[in-house]
PAMI-315291 format. One record per atom (N, C-alpha, C): residue number from 1; x, y, z. Coordinates in pm, 1 decimal, decimal comma. Last residue first. Layout:
 num       px       py       pz
 NUM        X        Y        Z
...
end
This chain:
 num       px       py       pz
 125   9081,1  11002,6   7220,8
 125   9198,3  11060,1   7219,3
 125   9268,7  11138,9   7107,8
 124   8832,0  10876,9   7319,6
 124   8812,6  11045,4   7199,0
 124   8973,0  11062,2   7221,5
 123   8909,7  10808,4   7653,0
 123   8769,1  10791,0   7529,1
 123   8783,0  10902,8   7456,6
 122   9105,4  10637,5   7809,7
 122   9088,5  10738,4   7797,8
 122   8993,7  10743,2   7635,9
 121   9146,0  10337,5   7954,0
 121   9114,8  10358,4   7817,3
 121   9113,0  10501,0   7852,4
 120   9394,8  10159,4   8085,8
 120   9296,9  10253,9   8132,9
 120   9254,1  10341,4   8051,3
 119   9522,2   9842,9   8136,7
 119   9504,5   9968,9   8037,8
 119   9407,5  10013,3   8083,8
 118   9793,6   9586,1   8223,3
 118   9639,7   9692,7   8281,2
 118   9613,9   9817,0   8182,7
 117   9916,4   9389,4   8061,5
 117   9923,0   9417,7   8192,0
 117   9785,3   9513,9   8246,6
 116   9821,3   9206,1   7785,3
 116   9856,8   9330,5   7799,0
 116   9820,8   9368,2   7986,8
 115   9890,1   8902,9   7796,3
 115   9843,6   9020,1   7675,5
 115   9886,7   9130,2   7711,3
 114  10007,5   8805,7   8039,4
 114  10102,6   8749,6   7890,8
 114   9998,6   8842,2   7740,6
 113   9904,6   8912,1   8217,3
 113  10032,4   8966,9   8223,8
 113  10074,7   8934,1   8023,3
 112   9541,3   8918,1   8139,8
 112   9669,8   8851,6   8220,2
 112   9800,5   8925,4   8136,3
 111   9381,8   9275,0   8184,5
 111   9396,7   9127,9   8116,4
 111   9528,5   9051,9   8185,8
 110   9141,1   9493,2   8275,1
 110   9284,5   9438,1   8308,0
 110   9293,5   9289,3   8239,4
 109   9058,7   9806,7   8196,3
 109   9060,8   9655,8   8167,7
 109   9171,2   9601,6   8176,3
 108   8805,6  10043,7   8294,6
 108   8952,1   9995,8   8335,0
 108   8999,3   9831,7   8270,8
 107   8645,6  10330,2   8160,5
 107   8631,7  10195,9   8194,5
 107   8776,9  10163,5   8221,6
 106   8622,9  10551,4   8102,3
 106   8527,7  10533,3   8115,3
 106   8533,3  10349,9   8151,1
 105   8755,2  10933,6   8118,2
 105   8779,8  10767,3   8116,2
 105   8684,8  10708,5   8153,6
 104   8589,8  11155,4   7913,8
 104   8655,4  11131,9   8042,6
 104   8631,2  11001,8   8001,6
 103   8476,7  11296,0   7711,5
 103   8619,2  11305,0   7702,9
 103   8685,7  11247,4   7861,6
 102   8239,7  11248,0   7442,6
 102   8225,4  11221,5   7616,7
 102   8414,0  11215,6   7629,0
 101   8066,3  11241,4   7230,5
 101   8177,3  11309,4   7257,4
 101   8217,8  11327,0   7421,5
 100   7900,0  11028,4   7202,4
 100   7815,5  11146,0   7268,6
 100   7912,8  11279,0   7304,9
  99   8053,9  10859,0   7070,0
  99   7937,1  10910,0   6974,9
  99   7882,5  11065,5   7058,4
  98   8224,8  10794,5   7267,7
  98   8288,1  10870,3   7141,9
  98   8194,8  10938,8   7095,5
  97   8128,8  10681,0   7434,0
  97   8160,3  10776,1   7478,9
  97   8211,1  10872,4   7342,4
  96   8031,3  10416,3   7332,3
  96   7910,8  10531,5   7348,2
  96   7955,6  10668,3   7369,7
  95   8251,0  10321,9   7279,6
  95   8171,9  10357,8   7147,9
  95   8061,8  10477,4   7182,1
  94   8334,7  10309,2   7505,5
  94   8447,7  10365,6   7423,2
  94   8311,2  10435,5   7318,5
  93   8082,9  10109,2   7602,1
  93   8141,6  10233,1   7672,6
  93   8208,2  10290,0   7598,9
  92   8179,5   9913,5   7399,0
  92   8033,0   9969,3   7388,1
  92   8055,8  10102,6   7511,1
  91   8420,8   9770,8   7478,8
  91   8392,2   9873,0   7356,9
  91   8270,1   9941,1   7336,7
  90   8368,0   9705,8   7742,4
  90   8451,1   9856,8   7762,6
  90   8413,0   9869,1   7587,0
  89   8207,5   9477,2   7645,7
  89   8160,3   9613,3   7720,4
  89   8229,7   9702,3   7750,7
  88   8343,4   9315,9   7549,8
  88   8256,6   9365,5   7449,6
  88   8166,9   9512,0   7538,6
  87   8544,3   9275,5   7741,2
  87   8611,4   9343,3   7601,6
  87   8473,8   9433,7   7567,8
  86   8391,6   9150,4   7896,2
  86   8403,7   9228,1   7972,4
  86   8502,2   9315,8   7853,6
  85   8350,8   8876,3   7727,2
  85   8215,4   8969,0   7806,7
  85   8305,3   9098,7   7824,1
  84   8618,7   8824,6   7708,0
  84   8574,3   8835,0   7573,1
  84   8417,9   8936,0   7621,4
  83   8673,4   8710,8   7943,2
  83   8760,1   8823,7   7932,8
  83   8647,2   8914,6   7822,9
  82   8387,2   8535,9   8077,1
  82   8447,9   8541,1   7983,5
  82   8512,0   8680,0   7978,4
  81   8199,3   8334,9   8290,4
  81   8240,4   8523,5   8281,6
  81   8350,4   8513,3   8245,6
  80   8121,4   8098,2   8335,0
  80   8041,3   8179,3   8240,2
  80   8075,5   8298,4   8240,3
  79   8321,0   8046,2   8630,1
  79   8217,8   8001,2   8491,5
  79   8152,4   8076,5   8488,3
  78   8612,0   8289,6   8641,1
  78   8496,8   8262,1   8731,7
  78   8423,3   8113,5   8566,9
  77   8810,8   8382,7   8526,8
  77   8844,2   8284,7   8618,7
  77   8711,4   8207,6   8671,2
  76   8705,4   8581,8   8332,7
  76   8863,7   8481,0   8296,4
  76   8889,0   8373,3   8412,7
  75   8651,9   8842,3   8552,9
  75   8623,0   8774,6   8482,4
  75   8737,5   8679,1   8454,1
  74   8477,8   9011,0   8869,6
  74   8583,5   8944,9   8808,9
  74   8575,1   8839,6   8663,2
  73   8269,2   9100,2   8914,1
  73   8266,3   9158,0   8835,2
  73   8414,9   9094,1   8777,9
  72   8214,1   8993,2   9199,9
  72   8114,7   8971,3   9105,7
  72   8149,8   9065,3   8962,3
  71   8529,9   8871,4   9345,4
  71   8403,3   8990,3   9296,7
  71   8364,1   8959,2   9182,1
  70   8595,8   8585,9   9500,5
  70   8606,6   8676,4   9376,9
  70   8485,3   8759,9   9426,1
  69   8546,5   8423,4   9728,4
  69   8658,3   8520,1   9776,6
  69   8705,2   8642,8   9618,4
  68   8397,8   8231,4   9619,8
  68   8356,1   8298,1   9733,7
  68   8454,5   8438,0   9808,3
  67   8522,6   8143,9   9430,4
  67   8401,0   8211,5   9405,8
  67   8352,8   8276,5   9518,6
  66   8718,6   7963,7   9539,8
  66   8757,4   8102,1   9466,9
  66   8632,0   8174,5   9444,9
  65   8575,5   7761,5   9678,6
  65   8678,2   7893,9   9795,4
  65   8707,5   7999,6   9720,8
  64   8446,4   7657,3   9472,9
  64   8459,5   7742,7   9578,5
  64   8455,9   7833,3   9655,3
  63   8757,8   7584,2   9341,0
  63   8622,1   7690,6   9288,5
  63   8538,8   7718,0   9371,8
  62   8791,5   7373,4   9543,8
  62   8896,2   7513,0   9504,3
  62   8781,5   7562,2   9443,6
  61   8560,7   7190,4   9503,5
  61   8626,0   7251,2   9635,8
  61   8652,2   7357,3   9652,0
  60   8596,6   7101,3   9259,7
  60   8473,3   7177,4   9319,7
  60   8497,6   7251,4   9452,7
  59   8855,2   6944,1   9273,0
  59   8830,5   7124,3   9172,0
  59   8704,3   7151,1   9231,2
  58   8817,9   6794,2   9438,0
  58   8909,3   6890,6   9440,2
  58   8901,6   6957,4   9409,3
  57   8640,5   6649,1   9331,0
  57   8627,9   6676,0   9404,2
  57   8688,4   6781,7   9484,4
  56   8767,5   6581,5   9087,4
  56   8656,2   6637,5   9054,6
  56   8637,8   6737,4   9198,9
  55   9006,8   6404,2   9190,2
  55   9043,7   6557,8   9106,7
  55   8900,1   6593,0   9091,0
  54   8849,9   6204,1   9271,7
  54   8949,4   6250,3   9378,0
  54   8962,7   6451,4   9307,1
  53   8780,3   6089,8   9022,6
  53   8657,9   6165,6   9141,6
  53   8735,8   6210,4   9221,9
  52   8980,8   6028,6   8883,8
  52   8934,1   6149,0   8858,8
  52   8817,5   6184,4   8933,2
  51   9131,3   5822,9   9062,6
  51   9208,8   5940,7   9022,9
  51   9069,3   6084,7   8999,1
  50   8905,3   5637,6   9005,9
  50   8963,3   5708,9   9173,0
  50   8989,6   5789,9   9171,3
  49   8998,2   5587,2   8747,3
  49   8850,2   5653,6   8764,8
  49   8821,9   5699,9   8943,0
  48   9285,7   5690,9   8597,3
  48   9202,4   5579,2   8695,8
  48   9068,9   5668,1   8743,0
  47   9229,2   5818,6   8266,1
  47   9283,0   5789,3   8389,4
  47   9238,4   5686,6   8460,1
  46   9289,2   5933,0   7921,0
  46   9219,3   5837,1   8065,4
  46   9301,2   5781,5   8138,5
  45   9314,1   6223,5   7789,3
  45   9362,6   6090,6   7848,8
  45   9284,3   6013,5   7929,8
  44   9323,8   6359,1   7483,1
  44   9250,8   6336,6   7563,1
  44   9335,8   6235,6   7677,0
  43   9374,0   6655,9   7211,3
  43   9410,0   6513,1   7285,6
  43   9327,3   6485,3   7429,9
  42   9194,0   6628,3   6904,1
  42   9194,0   6678,5   7019,6
  42   9265,9   6581,2   7115,5
  41   9223,1   6715,1   6565,7
  41   9263,9   6596,0   6627,6
  41   9265,0   6690,1   6804,3
  40   9239,7   6888,4   6366,0
  40   9092,7   6808,0   6357,1
  40   9114,7   6717,2   6466,1
  39   9484,8   7010,3   6345,9
  39   9354,5   7119,0   6415,6
  39   9243,7   7045,1   6400,4
  38   9640,3   6878,8   6164,7
  38   9646,0   6855,4   6333,3
  38   9554,5   6918,4   6419,7
  37   9482,0   6661,8   5894,0
  37   9515,4   6788,7   5979,1
  37   9529,3   6770,6   6115,0
  36   9406,0   6438,0   5844,5
  36   9518,7   6421,7   5829,4
  36   9602,3   6612,2   5870,0
  35   9148,9   6419,4   5862,4
  35   9203,0   6369,1   5944,2
  35   9372,2   6399,8   5939,0
  34   8897,0   6650,8   5778,4
  34   9055,2   6616,0   5729,4
  34   9092,2   6544,9   5824,4
  33   8566,0   6636,8   5995,9
  33   8696,9   6711,9   5927,5
  33   8827,4   6632,9   5878,4
  32   8575,2   6675,7   6339,7
  32   8550,9   6625,8   6199,7
  32   8616,1   6710,4   6130,0
  31   8820,1   6504,5   6506,5
  31   8699,6   6575,2   6506,8
  31   8677,4   6587,7   6396,7
  30   9012,8   6207,8   6710,7
  30   8950,5   6274,0   6575,2
  30   8795,1   6354,0   6565,5
  29   9183,7   6208,9   6976,8
  29   9027,9   6193,6   6951,0
  29   9007,5   6276,4   6756,1
  28   9453,1   6037,2   7085,4
  28   9426,6   6159,4   7003,5
  28   9292,0   6115,3   6935,0
  27   9535,8   5977,2   7412,2
  27   9508,6   5962,1   7305,6
  27   9450,7   6067,9   7230,9
  26   9707,8   5861,6   7701,9
  26   9680,0   5901,3   7607,2
  26   9602,2   5895,7   7504,4
  25   9633,2   5693,2   7983,7
  25   9642,5   5671,0   7885,0
  25   9623,1   5778,6   7768,3
  24   9830,5   5762,6   8276,7
  24   9712,3   5761,6   8205,1
  24   9731,5   5735,6   8084,9
  23   9936,7   5745,8   8614,6
  23   9948,6   5720,4   8446,7
  23   9821,8   5760,0   8406,7
  22   9904,1   5800,9   8878,0
  22   9996,4   5936,8   8792,7
  22   9992,5   5865,2   8654,8
  21   9779,3   5622,8   8962,7
  21   9662,1   5790,9   8974,4
  21   9758,3   5850,2   8900,5
  20   9930,2   5437,2   8994,5
  20   9847,6   5397,5   8882,4
  20   9777,0   5504,1   8911,4
  19  10076,4   5475,5   9221,6
  19  10158,1   5515,4   9136,6
  19  10036,4   5520,4   8974,6
  18   9853,9   5646,0   9490,3
  18   9924,5   5527,2   9424,5
  18   9949,5   5525,8   9285,7
  17  10027,4   5945,3   9671,9
  17   9868,5   5870,0   9590,3
  17   9951,4   5713,2   9526,4
  16  10064,5   6142,3   9920,6
  16  10108,3   6039,6   9824,1
  16   9961,2   5959,9   9764,9
  15  10042,8   6333,5  10151,3
  15  10061,0   6339,5  10004,4
  15  10120,4   6242,5   9900,4
  14   9910,6   6200,0  10370,9
  14  10079,7   6175,4  10338,8
  14  10121,2   6238,0  10212,2
  13   9681,5   6316,7  10391,3
  13   9766,3   6326,4  10454,4
  13   9922,3   6302,6  10439,0
  12   9542,7   6244,2  10076,8
  12   9557,6   6340,8  10164,5
  12   9653,2   6391,9  10280,8
  11   9623,3   5988,2  10071,8
  11   9680,8   6053,0   9998,8
  11   9700,1   6196,2  10026,8
  10   9476,3   5856,2  10249,9
  10   9625,4   5836,4  10274,6
  10   9703,5   5971,4  10228,3
   9   9236,9   5921,4  10224,9
   9   9278,0   6000,7  10360,0
   9   9444,3   6012,3  10374,4
   8   9178,7   5794,4  10016,0
   8   9171,0   5961,1  10011,7
   8   9262,2   5999,4  10109,0
   7   9216,5   5536,0  10104,9
   7   9322,9   5576,6  10005,2
   7   9263,6   5736,1   9965,1
   6   8973,7   5506,5  10288,5
   6   9110,0   5509,9  10310,5
   6   9228,7   5549,1  10227,6
   5   8814,2   5551,8  10114,7
   5   8790,7   5673,7  10197,6
   5   8941,0   5638,3  10271,3
   4   8798,8   5318,5   9962,5
   4   8806,8   5443,0   9912,7
   4   8875,1   5559,1   9969,8
   3   8758,8   5128,9  10189,6
   3   8870,2   5127,5  10097,3
   3   8937,0   5285,6  10054,6
   2   8449,9   5193,3  10220,3
   2   8575,6   5240,9  10297,0
   2   8709,2   5226,4  10284,0
   1   8327,0   5138,1  10021,7
   1   8339,3   5229,9  10027,9
   1   8442,5   5252,4  10136,7
end
């Protein structure tokens, strides 16, 4: 365990990792279905176990820091909170407003820039 801690300290302080941590064996794993079709394959990479442990530790720390700074209504970047949930909620608001002839804006939906930057949806236009 002392060796592991020393390697982690070196990687953290000097921003250098052993060369074999940077290498991985890439494999194509067949899913169910026709193996001649590309969509029935999933790529995976086998990496050094120490590199995997370090990656998991960093990921957990970054996620904990992010979750403490992200509001409860933020979706898409938090575990268990998908954009689809917000889209479903927005559609429910819009449908409810249309059913009651409500013409006030009811929801703000922000998507990643590659989709739609920021949309304010007035009801019943």
